[in-house]
C-alpha positions, 0 to 999 in steps of 0.5 A, spaced: 108 103 731 103 098 732 104 091 733 096 089 731 090 093 730 086 094 737 079 092 736 075 099 736 068 096 738 061 099 739 058 105 743 052 104 748 045 106 747 043 113 745 038 113 750 032 113 745 026 109 746 026 108 753 032 104 753 038 105 758 042 112 758 048 113 754 053 117 759 058 116 755 059 115 748 065 110 748 066 110 739 066 118 740 071 117 746 076 113 741 075 118 735 076 124 740 082 121 743 085 119 736 084 126 732 088 130 738 093 126 740 100 126 737 103 121 733 110 122 737 117 121 734 118 121 727 120 114 723 120 111 717 116 105 716 123 101 716 125 104 723 118 103 726 118 096 724 125 095 727 123 098 733 116 094 734 121 087 733 126 090 738 121 091 743 118 084 742 124 081 743 126 086 749 118 083 752 121 075 750 127 076 753 125 079 760 121 073 761 126 068 763 130 073 768 124 076 771 121 069 773 127 067 776 128 074 780 121 074 783 121 066 783 113 067 780 112 064 773 107 066 768 104 061 765 105 058 758 099 060 755 099 067 758 098 072 752 105 076 749 106 083 749 102 087 744 106 093 742 102 099 740 102 106 738 098 112 742 092 111 738 092 103 740 093 105 747 086 110 747 083 104 743 085 099 749 084 104 755 076 106 752 074 098 751 077 097 759 074 103 762 067 102 759 067 095 761 070 097 769 064 103 769 058 099 766 056 097 773 056 105 774 052 106 768 047 100 771 047 104 778 045 111 774 040 107 769 036 104 776 034 112 777 026 114 778 023 114 770 022 121 770 028 123 772 031 120 765 033 125 760 031 125 753 034 121 747 037 129 744 039 130 752 042 123 753 046 124 746 049 130 747 051 129 754 054 122 751 059 126 747 061 131 752 063 125 756 066 122 751 070 128 748 072 128 756 074 121 756 078 121 750 082 128 751 084 125 758 087 119 755 090 123 749 094 126 755 095 120 758 097 117 752 103 121 751 106 119 758 105 111 758 111 107 757 107 101 758 101 097 762 099 091 763 091 092 761 086 088 766 081 089 760 075 087 765 070 083 761 076 082 756 083 079 754 088 082 759 095 083 756 101 087 756 101 093 752 108 097 751 107 104 747 112 104 742 112 112 741 113 113 748 119 109 749 122 111 743 121 119 745 124 118 752 129 114 750 131 120 746 130 125 751 134 122 756 140 121 751 141 113 754 142 107 750 136 105 746 137 097 747 138 098 754 133 102 755 127 098 751 130 092 756 130 096 762 123 098 760 121 091 759 123 088 765 119 093 769 112 091 765 114 083 764 114 084 772 107 086 772 105 081 767 108 076 772 104 079 778 097 078 774 098 071 771 102 067 776 097 070 781 091 068 779 086 071 784 089 078 783 086 080 777 079 079 779 080 082 786 083 088 783 078 089 778 071 087 783 074 092 788 075 098 783 068 096 781 065 097 787 069 103 789 066 107 782 059 105 783 059 107 790 063 114 788 058 115 782 054 121 784 046 122 784 042 127 781 042 130 789 050 129 790 051 133 784 051 140 787 053 138 794 059 136 791 061 141 786 060 146 793 065 141 796 070 141 790 070 148 790 071 149 797 077 144 797 080 146 791 087 149 794 087 142 798 088 139 791 093 142 789 097 141 796 096 134 796 097 131 790 092 126 791 087 129 786 080 131 785 077 124 787 080 124 794 076 131 795 070 128 793 070 122 797 067 120 804 071 118 810 069 111 808 070 111 801 077 114 802 079 108 807 077 104 801 081 108 796 087 108 800 086 100 800 087 099 793 093 105 793 097 100 798 096 094 793 098 099 787 104 101 791 106 094 792 105 093 784 109 098 782 114 098 787 115 091 786 116 091 779 121 097 780 125 092 785 125 087 780 127 091 775 133 093 778 135 087 782 135 083 774 138 090 771 145 089 772 146 083 770 144 084 763 143 092 762 150 095 762 147 102 763 141 100 768 145 105 773 145 111 768 138 110 766 135 109 774 139 116 775 136 120 769 129 116 769 128 119 776 130 126 774 124 125 769 119 123 774 120 129 779 122 134 773 115 136 771 113 144 771 108 148 769 101 145 766 104 138 766 105 139 774 098 142 774 094 136 771 099 131 776 096 134 782 089 135 779 089 128 777 092 124 783 099 123 779 104 126 784 100 120 788 103 116 783 109 117 784 110 116 791 107 109 790 113 107 786 117 110 792 113 108 798 112 101 795 120 099 793 121 101 800 116 097 803 118 091 798 126 091 800 125 092 807 120 086 807 126 082 803 131 084 808 127 081 814 124 075 811 127 074 804 124 073 797 121 067 799 118 070 805 115 077 801 112 072 796 107 070 801 104 077 800 101 073 793 097 068 798 090 071 799 087 078 799 088 078 806 096 078 805 096 083 801 099 089 805 094 094 809 095 102 808 098 103 814 103 097 812 106 100 806 110 105 811 111 100 816 114 093 813 115 091 819 108 091 821 106 086 815 112 081 817 108 081 823 102 080 821 103 075 816 109 071 819 109 073 826 113 074 831 118 069 830 120 071 823 120 078 825 125 077 830 129 071 827 
């Protein structure tokens, strides 16, 4: 079920002729992901066309209510929603990963000349990492309902993953029309966040790229990090923070916490707007929310193991902590007072403020508004 074909793009250099080393074969990542991913629910061509049209309509219908409720409005020329299948989502995310990781590759390619692998080794290594990326994205592609693709270096836009939305509404046994509009409300809020707040996308991309470059290991780091991971693997499972946190230095963990705080804000804000709008236009919103929360918390077996390894347990906490932060701030200073969060990077919540909303109110609004 696709709205339009997502551009495939090309791979990187194969490392021959003394050129840059291809640490990831991105074209192979796309082929791998497309090969192993399940297409999702079986529907006829007519049903697929009807579902795509309904999702487009749901996205369009969400624009007005989200703008009115959030008091943020996307520019008129902001790209419209793109309805994709799982393979289309994989393609889009491989392209985004390539743009995000290009600075990391540049760092790795500045190694001393004698350390670069041969062209054959580089080609094999690029396909191995490409296969790993494709496999990981194939796993995620069956989980994601929607995403605002920041598309570093490209055109950012909102993606709705049609097969996953259909699979979820069937699994939850909820009204399809209501569920599609409920999902569209959440994802439209993300579109508004990144288009009505013009500096936010560049801020998130630059912070994430900078962290990724810093986290990229040098050859000397690899053995030390593997030993560290082996030693602390039980902590990965108990904390739910994912492998990346275990390998990070204290300074890097602080930067991860800053990015996570912003992600908590964005996810929590989308959840709050979605729920505030919901009762007005989605009759079964309470049932949907109840069943969806059970789904979020109900992973078992290998799925739960992967969630812990990949840090998805922490992702679930982002929704909860972020929504609590947003509601608490609105209770103290109202919606317009909360919207001061979008003023600049300095007014974004700090990690400690996500769990202490009053601290953010005092810092941004001062004691007078806090005591009002």
